[in-house]
N, C-alpha and C positions, 0 to 999 in steps of 0.2 A: 570429548570435545567435536570430532567428526559428526557425530548424530546431531550437535547444534548447529554447525553449517550446513547441513543437508536441510535440516526444517527451517531455516531461514532462507534458503535458495528456493525451496520449493512455496513458502509462503509468498517470497517476491513475484514468483512467475504467476501462483494463481491470483495476486492482487493486481499484476499487470495485465491478465487477460480479462478480469471484470472491471476493469478501469473505464473503459466506455460505459458501460451500465452503472457503475456508479457516480460517475460524471454528472449522470442525471438526477441524483438525490443531491449533488452538492459535494460530494466526497472526492478529491483530488484538485480541487481548486482553493484549498483552504490556503492562508497565510503559512511559508514555510513550504510548501511543494512548489518543487522548482521545474518549470518545461521551458525547454530551449529547443530550437531548430539548426540542425547541422547536416550539410549537403543535401537540404531539402526533405529531411525527414524529422519528423517530431519526437523528441526524447522525453519523458516526463520521470521526474525523481519525487514520489510522493512521501516525504518524509513527514511532515505532519498528519497525512490521512492515516500513514501507517501507524504512529503513535498513538492516533485517537482509537482506530480500530482495534489495538492490539489491548487497549485499555477497557474497552466495552467488553471484548471476548474474555478479560481476565476477570471482571466483574461478573460476569454472566457464568462463568465457570466456579467462582468463588460462591455465589448465591444457589447455585445447583448443587 
């Protein structure tokens, strides 16, 4: 159980660091991605983009 929590936590860190680069490709601005400003800081919760990327990675792993 703790292994999955660590994997999800690391995936979120990597995705949040790569988000500015991925926004140029359109990922991070899909319907279902939440972005809000709180105290002058922008927070992004990319729910739809995370699901899309996980499906793509799953399909790549499945066929390779």
